[in-house]
VOBA-1610 file (N, C-alpha, C; in pm, whole numbers, padded with zeros to 5 digits, always signed):
BEGIN
Met+00086-00119+00000Met+00000+00000+00000Met+00089+00123+00000Ala+00032+00237-00034Ala+00112+00357-00053Ala+00168+00413+00077Ser+00096+00396+00187Ser+00143+00456+00312Ser+00090+00378+00430Ala+00153+00399+00545Ala+00114+00327+00666Ala+00009+00405+00741Arg-00072+00334+00817Arg-00166+00400+00904Arg-00163+00328+01037Leu-00203+00395+01143Leu-00197+00336+01274Leu-00322+00369+01351Ala-00395+00268+01398Ala-00513+00290+01479Ala-00472+00273+01624Leu-00501+00370+01706Leu-00448+00372+01841Leu-00557+00381+01945Ala-00536+00321+02063Ala-00637+00320+02168Ala-00604+00418+02277Ala-00703+00487+02328Ala-00684+00580+02438Ala-00805+00573+02529Val-00785+00595+02658Val-00895+00591+02752Val-00958+00729+02762Gly-01087+00738+02732Gly-01157+00865+02742Gly-01221+00880+02879Ile-01309+00977+02891Ile-01373+01002+03019Ile-01463+00886+03059Ser-01536+00833+02960Ser-01628+00725+02994Ser-01619+00606+02901Cys-01555+00623+02787Cys-01546+00516+02689Cys-01403+00501+02640Val-01373+00386+02583Val-01243+00364+02520Val-01252+00409+02376Val-01153+00482+02332Val-01155+00530+02194Val-01033+00478+02119Leu-01057+00426+02001Leu-00951+00374+01915Leu-00930+00473+01802Leu-00812+00529+01795Leu-00784+00636+01701Leu-00707+00584+01581Ser-00754+00618+01463Ser-00692+00567+01341Ser-00645+00680+01252Ser-00520+00671+01210Ser-00466+00770+01116Ser-00436+00701+00985Phe-00490+00751+00876Phe-00478+00685+00747Phe-00408+00772+00645Gly-00340+00705+00551Gly-00280+00775+00439Gly-00372+00766+00319Thr-00314+00757+00202Thr-00393+00761+00080Thr-00477+00637+00060Ala-00452+00531+00136Ala-00530+00409+00118Ala-00667+00418+00182Ala-00691+00519+00262Ala-00815+00527+00337Ala-00934+00551+00245Ala-01043+00481+00278Ala-01166+00504+00205Ala-01233+00629+00259Thr-01307+00698+00174Thr-01375+00818+00216Thr-01520+00811+00173Gly-01599+00908+00222Gly-01738+00912+00182Gly-01830+00900+00301Lys-01958+00932+00281Lys-02056+00935+00388Lys-02108+00797+00423Thr-02109+00705+00329Thr-02165+00572+00353Thr-02097+00505+00471Gly-02179+00452+00564Gly-02125+00385+00681Gly-02054+00256+00643Arg-01954+00220+00721Arg-01875+00101+00693Arg-01859+00018+00819Ile-01825-00109+00801Ile-01808-00201+00914Ile-01663-00247+00921Thr-01603-00230+01037Thr-01468-00279+01066Thr-01482-00394+01165Val-01401-00500+01149Val-01414-00616+01237Val-01276-00667+01279Tyr-01269-00722+01401Tyr-01147-00788+01450Tyr-01149-00935+01408Trp-01030-00986+01372Trp-01014-01126+01329Trp-00881-01178+01381Gly-00875-01310+01413Gly-00745-01371+01441Gly-00728-01442+01573Gln-00837-01468+01647Gln-00821-01529+01778Gln-00877-01670+01789Thr-00924-01728+01680Thr-00970-01867+01682Thr-00984-01919+01540Ser-00950-02046+01520Ser-00964-02106+01387Ser-01111-02120+01348Ser-01200-02117+01447Ser-01343-02133+01420Ser-01403-02017+01342Glu-01330-01906+01333Glu-01382-01790+01259Glu-01356-01801+01110Gly-01279-01903+01068Gly-01247-01917+00928Gly-01129-01829+00888Ser-01092-01837+00762Ser-00974-01766+00714Ser-01001-01617+00693Leu-00893-01542+00685Leu-00903-01400+00652Leu-00961-01384+00512His-00925-01473+00423His-00977-01470+00286His-01130-01476+00288Lys-01185-01568+00367Lys-01331-01582+00373Lys-01396-01461+00437Ala-01328-01402+00534Ala-01383-01282+00598Ala-01399-01171+00494Cys-01297-01154+00411Cys-01302-01049+00310Cys-01394-01087+00194Gln-01400-01215+00164Gln-01485-01263+00056Gln-01633-01240+00087Ser-01667-01228+00215Ser-01806-01209+00256Ser-01862-01074+00211Asn-01774-00980+00179Asn-01816-00845+00139Asn-01895-00772+00247Leu-01869-00807+00372Leu-01938-00743+00484Leu-01859-00629+00545Tyr-01727-00630+00524Tyr-01640-00538+00598Tyr-01560-00448+00505Ser-01533-00328+00554Ser-01445-00236+00481Ser-01304-00241+00536Ala-01289-00295+00657Ala-01157-00309+00719Ala-01158-00428+00814Val-01046-00500+00819Val-01029-00613+00910Val-00904-00590+00993Ile-00915-00610+01124Ile-00803-00588+01215Ile-00753-00723+01265Leu-00628-00759+01231Leu-00568-00884+01276Leu-00527-00870+01422Ser-00567-00966+01505Ser-00538-00953+01649Ser-00475-01081+01704Phe-00362-01068+01777Phe-00293-00951+01826Phe-00141-00972+01823Leu-00066-00862+01821Leu+00074-00863+01863Leu+00066-00845+02014Thr+00074-00954+02088Thr+00044-00951+02231Thr+00159-00903+02318Lys+00279-00900+02262Lys+00395-00855+02340Lys+00479-00759+02258Phe+00510-00644+02318Phe+00602-00550+02255Phe+00661-00460+02363Gly+00774-00400+02329Gly+00846-00316+02424Gly+00957-00394+02492His+01058-00321+02542His+01170-00383+02614His+01244-00484+02526Gly+01234-00469+02395Gly+01307-00555+02304Gly+01244-00689+02274Ser+01121-00713+02324Ser+01055-00842+02303Ser+00925-00824+02226Tyr+00897-00920+02136Tyr+00776-00912+02054Tyr+00717-01052+02038Lys+00584-01061+02038Lys+00519-01190+02016Lys+00389-01168+01939Leu+00378-01235+01825Leu+00256-01231+01745Leu+00172-01354+01777Asp+00044-01334+01805Asp-00045-01445+01840Asp-00172-01436+01757Leu-00175-01511+01648Leu-00297-01526+01570Leu-00345-01669+01594Thr-00416-01687+01702Thr-00453-01819+01751Thr-00528-01900+01646Gly-00475-02019+01616Gly-00543-02110+01525Gly-00522-02080+01378His-00433-01987+01345His-00413-01950+01205His-00266-01963+01165Ser-00242-02006+01043Ser-00107-02018+00989Ser-00062-01884+00933Trp+00053-01836+00979Trp+00105-01708+00930Trp+00126-01711+00780Ser+00174-01823+00728Ser+00206-01831+00586Ser+00081-01813+00499Ala-00034-01851+00551Ala-00158-01836+00476Ala-00213-01695+00484Val-00176-01623+00589Val-00231-01489+00610Val-00178-01390+00507Gly-00051-01403+00469Gly+00008-01311+00372Gly-00071-01300+00243Pro-00095-01412+00173Pro-00174-01407+00050Pro-00316-01355+00074Asp-00372-01387+00190Asp-00507-01340+00222Asp-00511-01189+00239Ile-00404-01132+00297Ile-00396-00987+00310Ile-00403-00922+00172Lys-00326-00977+00079Lys-00324-00922-00057Lys-00461-00936-00123Tyr-00528-01047-00097Tyr-00662-01066-00153Tyr-00757-00960-00100Cys-00754-00938+00031Cys-00841-00837+00091Cys-00814-00700+00031Gln-00687-00666+00020Gln-00651-00535-00034Gln-00691-00520-00181Ser-00694-00632-00253Ser-00737-00626-00393Ser-00885-00592-00403Lys-00958-00614-00294Lys-01100-00581-00287Lys-01122-00447-00216Asn-01013-00371-00201Asn-01018-00241-00133Asn-01063-00252+00013Ile-01030-00365+00075Ile-01055-00384+00217Ile-00924-00360+00291Leu-00924-00270+00385Leu-00805-00235+00461Leu-00774-00342+00565Val-00648-00374+00584Val-00606-00475+00681Val-00504-00415+00777Leu-00534-00423+00907Leu-00447-00368+01009Leu-00404-00478+01105Leu-00301-00452+01182Leu-00257-00542+01288Leu-00284-00476+01423Ala-00357-00546+01511Ala-00380-00495+01646Ala-00264-00535+01736Ile-00215-00440+01815Ile-00113-00472+01913Ile-00168-00442+02052Gly-00131-00528+02148Gly-00179-00510+02284Gly-00285-00613+02319Gly-00407-00566+02348Gly-00514-00654+02388Gly-00528-00663+02539Gly-00633-00732+02583Gly-00662-00741+02725Gly-00566-00826+02804Phe-00495-00919+02738Phe-00409-01012+02811Phe-00265-01008+02763Gly-00228-00905+02690Gly-00093-00895+02639Gly+00007-00849+02744Asp+00135-00862+02709Asp+00246-00820+02795Asp+00320-00710+02721Tyr+00287-00585+02752Tyr+00343-00475+02675Tyr+00350-00346+02757Ser+00445-00264+02722Ser+00462-00129+02777Ser+00580-00066+02706Leu+00593+00064+02720Leu+00705+00137+02661Leu+00790+00193+02774Ala+00918+00154+02777Ala+01005+00191+02888Ala+01065+00330+02874Ser+01079+00378+02751Ser+01149+00504+02728Ser+01120+00553+02587Lys+01169+00672+02557Lys+01157+00726+02422Lys+01228+00636+02322Ala+01344+00585+02362Ala+01420+00496+02275Ala+01344+00366+02251Asp+01276+00317+02354Asp+01197+00195+02342Asp+01080+00218+02246Ala+01017+00335+02257Ala+00907+00368+02167Ala+00954+00369+02022Lys+01071+00426+01999Lys+01126+00430+01863Lys+01156+00289+01814Ala+01208+00204+01904Ala+01240+00067+01865Ala+01113-00009+01827Val+01004+00013+01901Val+00877-00052+01869Val+00825-00003+01734Ala+00832+00127+01712Ala+00788+00183+01584Ala+00869+00125+01468Asp+01000+00114+01488Asp+01087+00058+01384Asp+01051-00087+01357His+01024-00162+01464His+00987-00303+01449His+00858-00316+01369Ile+00758-00237+01406Ile+00630-00241+01336Ile+00649-00209+01188Trp+00726-00105+01161Trp+00749-00065+01022Trp+00823-00173+00943Asp+00930-00224+01002Asp+01015-00319+00931Asp+00949-00455+00910Val+00868-00498+01005Val+00813-00634+01002Val+00674-00641+00940Tyr+00594-00535+00954Tyr+00454-00542+00909Tyr+00414-00437+00806Leu+00487-00327+00801Leu+00447-00219+00711Leu+00543-00210+00592Gly+00604-00094+00570Gly+00681-00074+00448Gly+00828-00105+00455Gly+00874-00167+00565Gly+01015-00197+00580Gly+01057-00324+00507His+01182-00364+00532His+01237-00478+00457His+01309-00576+00550Ser+01248-00606+00664Ser+01307-00703+00755Ser+01308-00842+00691Lys+01408-00922+00726Lys+01413-01060+00677Lys+01312-01148+00750Ser+01262-01098+00863Ser+01165-01174+00942Ser+01028-01109+00931Arg+00960-01135+00822Arg+00826-01082+00800Arg+00728-01199+00799Pro+00646-01215+00904Pro+00557-01331+00914Pro+00458-01342+00799Phe+00425-01230+00735Phe+00330-01232+00625Phe+00399-01214+00490Gly+00529-01242+00488Gly+00603-01231+00363Gly+00609-01089+00312Asp+00587-01071+00182Asp+00596-00937+00125Asp+00464-00861+00130Ala+00364-00917+00197Ala+00238-00845+00215Ala+00262-00726+00308Val+00207-00611+00274Val+00226-00489+00352Val+00092-00446+00411Leu+00084-00445+00543Leu-00040-00405+00608Leu-00067-00256+00590Asp-00193-00219+00601Asp-00232-00079+00588Asp-00209-00001+00716Gly-00187-00070+00827Gly-00164+00002+00952Gly-00173-00088+01072Val-00174-00026+01189Val-00171-00098+01316Val-00274-00040+01411Asp-00350-00127+01473Asp-00450-00088+01571Asp-00392-00103+01711Phe-00387+00004+01788Phe-00334-00001+01924Phe-00447-00028+02022Asp-00458-00152+02067Asp-00557-00189+02168Asp-00487-00191+02303Ile-00459-00074+02356Ile-00379-00060+02478Ile-00471-00057+02599Glu-00479-00168+02670Glu-00571-00181+02782Glu-00502-00181+02918His-00370-00188+02919His-00295-00180+03044His-00149-00150+03011Gly-00064-00147+03112Gly+00078-00125+03088Gly+00121+00019+03094Gly+00026+00109+03126Gly+00062+00249+03138Gly+00054+00324+03006Ser+00061+00456+03015Ser+00045+00539+02896Ser+00172+00616+02858Lys+00280+00594+02928Lys+00402+00670+02902Lys+00463+00636+02766His+00514+00739+02703His+00594+00732+02580His+00514+00699+02454Tyr+00382+00697+02464Tyr+00305+00679+02341Tyr+00307+00805+02256Asp+00331+00920+02319Asp+00349+01042+02240Asp+00482+01037+02164Asp+00582+00968+02222Asp+00708+00948+02150Asp+00686+00856+02031Leu+00603+00755+02050Leu+00571+00664+01941Leu+00500+00740+01829Ala+00423+00842+01868Ala+00349+00921+01769Ala+00441+00989+01670Ser+00557+01028+01715Ser+00648+01104+01628Ser+00744+01016+01550Ala+00738+00886+01573Ala+00830+00794+01506Ala+00767+00733+01382Arg+00843+00731+01273Arg+00799+00669+01148Arg+00665+00724+01099Ser+00630+00846+01138Ser+00502+00907+01101Ser+00384+00828+01154Leu+00406+00754+01264Leu+00298+00681+01326Leu+00227+00772+01424Thr+00098+00747+01445Thr+00019+00831+01533Thr+00014+00770+01671Gly+00032+00849+01774Gly+00038+00799+01910Gly-00094+00799+01982Met-00092+00753+02108Met-00212+00748+02189Met-00191+00821+02319Leu-00299+00871+02375Leu-00301+00933+02507Leu-00227+01065+02512Gly-00259+01143+02613Gly-00187+01265+02641Gly-00171+01355+02521Gln-00047+01399+02499Gln-00019+01493+02390Gln-00054+01435+02254Ala-00048+01304+02242Ala-00077+01242+02112Ala-00220+01271+02068Leu-00311+01280+02162Leu-00451+01305+02128Leu-00473+01446+02073Glu-00376+01533+02095Glu-00391+01672+02054Glu-00332+01699+01915Thr-00282+01596+01849Thr-00214+01618+01722Thr-00308+01653+01608Gly-00434+01607+01615Gly-00528+01633+01507Gly-00499+01553+01382Leu-00426+01441+01395Leu-00385+01363+01278Leu-00475+01244+01249Phe-00582+01229+01324Phe-00663+01108+01313Phe-00771+01119+01205Asp-00768+01027+01110Asp-00870+01023+01007Asp-00993+00947+01053Arg-00972+00846+01140Arg-01083+00766+01192Arg-01069+00752+01342Val-01183+00752+01410Val-01185+00732+01554Val-01287+00623+01584His-01241+00512+01642His-01330+00403+01681His-01357+00413+01830Val-01481+00439+01868Val-01515+00454+02010Val-01582+00327+02060Gln-01525+00267+02163Gln-01574+00140+02217Gln-01690+00165+02314Phe-01812+00141+02267Phe-01931+00161+02349Phe-01977+00029+02411Tyr-01884-00054+02452Tyr-01917-00176+02526Tyr-01815-00195+02637Asn-01854-00272+02738Asn-01774-00286+02860Asn-01750-00150+02925Asn-01837-00057+02896Asn-01834+00078+02953Asn-01979+00119+02982Pro-02039+00063+03088Pro-02182+00082+03115Pro-02228+00227+03120Val-02140+00317+03163Val-02182+00456+03178Val-02220+00519+03044Cys-02166+00467+02935Cys-02198+00528+02805Cys-02258+00430+02705Ser-02271+00303+02741Ser-02330+00204+02650Ser-02478+00235+02626Tyr-02526+00200+02507Tyr-02667+00225+02476Tyr-02757+00123+02545Arg-02862+00172+02608Arg-02973+00093+02658Arg-03089+00189+02676Ser-03209+00136+02686Ser-03328+00222+02688Ser-03328+00321+02803Ser-03263+00286+02913Ser-03259+00374+03030Ser-03140+00470+03028Asn-03060+00462+02921Asn-02936+00539+02918Asn-02917+00615+02786Val-03027+00644+02719Val-03019+00706+02587Val-02952+00843+02592Glu-02988+00922+02692Glu-02932+01057+02701Glu-02781+01053+02723Ala-02735+00966+02814Ala-02592+00956+02841Ala-02517+00903+02719Phe-02576+00806+02651Phe-02515+00753+02529Phe-02501+00862+02424Thr-02609+00937+02403Thr-02608+01043+02302Thr-02504+01149+02333Lys-02495+01189+02459Lys-02397+01290+02499Lys-02254+01239+02480Ala-02233+01110+02513Ala-02100+01052+02495Ala-02062+01051+02347Trp-02155+01009+02262Trp-02130+01008+02118Trp-02100+01148+02066Gln-02180+01244+02107Gln-02159+01381+02062Gln-02025+01437+02111Arg-01986+01396+02230Arg-01857+01443+02283Arg-01743+01399+02193Trp-01746+01273+02149Trp-01639+01222+02064Trp-01644+01281+01924Thr-01762+01293+01866Thr-01770+01347+01730Thr-01730+01494+01727Arg-01762+01567+01832Arg-01725+01708+01838Arg-01577+01727+01871Ser-01521+01631+01942Ser-01379+01639+01977Ser-01289+01615+01857Phe-01341+01540+01758Phe-01264+01507+01638Phe-01346+01543+01513Pro-01374+01671+01492Pro-01461+01713+01382Pro-01407+01680+01243Arg-01275+01662+01231Arg-01216+01630+01100Arg-01195+01480+01081Ser-01242+01401+01179Ser-01225+01256+01173Ser-01358+01187+01149Ser-01355+01068+01090Ser-01472+00982+01081Ser-01480+00901+01210Val-01594+00908+01278Val-01608+00842+01407Val-01694+00716+01391Tyr-01643+00605+01447Tyr-01709+00475+01435Tyr-01762+00430+01571Leu-01879+00367+01569Leu-01943+00315+01690Leu-01898+00172+01714Gly-01824+00148+01824Gly-01773+00015+01855Gly-01872-00068+01934Leu-01902-00190+01885Leu-02004-00276+01947Leu-01959-00422+01947Pro-02008-00504+02042Pro-01986-00648+02036Pro-02087-00711+01941Ala-02046-00813+01866Ala-02136-00876+01769Ala-02225-00982+01833Ser-02209-01004+01963Ser-02289-01102+02036Ser-02295-01061+02182Pro-02403-01095+02253Pro-02406-01066+02397Pro-02299-01141+02473Arg-02247-01249+02414Arg-02142-01328+02478Arg-02003-01273+02449Ala-01994-01176+02360Ala-01864-01122+02319Ala-01811-01015+02412Ala-01894-00966+02503Ala-01851-00860+02595Ala-01933-00868+02722Gly-01882-00805+02827Gly-01952-00806+02955Gly-02078-00721+02953Ser-02079-00617+02871Ser-02195-00529+02860Ser-02186-00452+02729Gly-02297-00391+02692Gly-02296-00305+02575Gly-02351-00365+02447Tyr-02399-00491+02452Tyr-02456-00550+02331Tyr-02588-00481+02297Val-02606-00453+02168Val-02729-00391+02118Val-02788-00483+02012Glu-02913-00523+02029Glu-02979-00608+01931Glu-02978-00540+01794Pro-02961-00618+01686Pro-02958-00558+01552Pro-03078-00469+01522Ala-03197-00515+01557Ala-03317-00435+01530Ala-03314-00303+01605Thr-03262-00306+01728Thr-03252-00184+01807Thr-03147-00091+01749Leu-03037-00149+01703Leu-02932-00067+01641Leu-02989+00008+01521Val-03062-00064+01438Val-03115-00004+01316Val-03222+00101+01345Ser-03313+00070+01438Ser-03428+00159+01460Ser-03403+00269+01562Lys-03312+00246+01659Lys-03293+00341+01768Lys-03156+00408+01769Val-03052+00329+01750Val-02916+00381+01770Val-02861+00452+01646Leu-02870+00387+01531Leu-02815+00449+01409Leu-02878+00584+01376Pro-03010+00601+01398Pro-03066+00734+01374Pro-03002+00843+01460Ile-02950+00806+01577Ile-02882+00903+01663Ile-02743+00933+01610Val-02665+00830+01585Val-02525+00851+01548Val-02509+00904+01406Arg-02602+00870+01319Arg-02592+00915+01180Arg-02619+01065+01164Arg-02670+01128+01269Arg-02691+01273+01263Arg-02559+01348+01254Ser-02455+01287+01305Ser-02324+01352+01306Ser-02264+01350+01165Lys-02215+01465+01121Lys-02158+01475+00987Lys-02036+01385+00970Asn-01966+01357+01082Asn-01844+01276+01073Asn-01865+01132+01119Tyr-01989+01086+01119Tyr-02017+00943+01144Tyr-01953+00860+01033Gly-01882+00753+01073Gly-01814+00672+00974Gly-01869+00533+00954Gly-01930+00474+01059Gly-01979+00338+01052Gly-01971+00272+01188Ile-01958+00138+01190Ile-01948+00065+01316Ile-01824-00024+01316Met-01775-00052+01435Met-01663-00144+01455Met-01713-00260+01540Leu-01687-00385+01499Leu-01739-00502+01569Leu-01630-00589+01627Trp-01653-00639+01747Trp-01577-00747+01807Trp-01669-00868+01810Ser-01640-00971+01738Ser-01530-00994+01646Ser-01585-01074+01528Arg-01499-01116+01436Arg-01542-01197+01322Arg-01604-01328+01370Tyr-01545-01391+01471Tyr-01599-01517+01523Tyr-01743-01498+01570Trp-01763-01396+01654Trp-01897-01373+01708Trp-01993-01326+01600Asp-01943-01256+01502Asp-02028-01212+01392Asp-02078-01332+01312Leu-01994-01433+01296Leu-02037-01555+01228Leu-02146-01627+01307Gln-02136-01623+01439Gln-02235-01692+01522Gln-02372-01625+01515Thr-02373-01493+01506Thr-02499-01419+01515Thr-02548-01359+01383Gly-02458-01344+01287Gly-02496-01278+01163Gly-02522-01129+01181Tyr-02457-01070+01280Tyr-02484-00931+01317Tyr-02460-00834+01202Ser-02342-00841+01141Ser-02310-00744+01036Ser-02405-00756+00917Arg-02441-00880+00883Arg-02531-00900+00770Arg-02669-00841+00799Ala-02709-00847+00928Ala-02841-00796+00967Ala-02850-00644+00966Val-02735-00578+00984Val-02738-00431+00997Val-02671-00357+00881Lys-02600-00428+00796Lys-02519-00362+00692Lys-02601-00267+00606His-02723-00302+00576His-02805-00217+00489His-02833-00081+00550Ala-02827-00074+00683Ala-02862+00051+00752Ala-02741+00128+00800Val-02625+00060+00807Val-02505+00125+00860Val-02462+00239+00769
//
């Protein structure tokens, strides 16, 4: 792809926000799009099949579970790395963006210093993006970017990561850069802002807060694809279409929805049920 992009996670006042910075590969336009996480079980099928479904505009490979302090570990549970490379190219041939998620809820990661942040950025670039490392798990396939799912390990030095390799950082000063083309806001496992009939006003205010905070970015509504996929925040497809989307689509910078995950989406058919309205 022509340029790298990086989707980054930051903790907001009431919700988790995933920030994405895109280059020329980014899709544009008012039509809502669906982004999905893939890579944590063989039961979800191949990346090729995920893209072949024509349900998603972007797929996030999860996860690089360990980074920082000179150590890295890629964990695509149940999937062969050698098969993923050709599948990435297939997805990109269909104009579907493919990113790598780093971090996650159970990963071992943190940034020890500015130098460590630069080393992580260099590793990401050389191994997954436009670099030329001899150790590229996906061969010559070049990902469109990286999703930072930073759920623990502290927030230090992510602003340093922001300035390295033209990658966008998370938290603190990084949030003030104004470089984000897409913002994925996680409206699940965050009861204070999740949608439910008794919480419509709080949900609406939370959504408006994020869309107004990033007026030049496309903002995506993050949801679980099954009630079993998250502790809270699941919204029935019919409710999403009739109640929630009419609220979020009022925002000029509404971009679509982000789902966890491909496996759960296969179980419920969530994306297929809502795609016409997204």
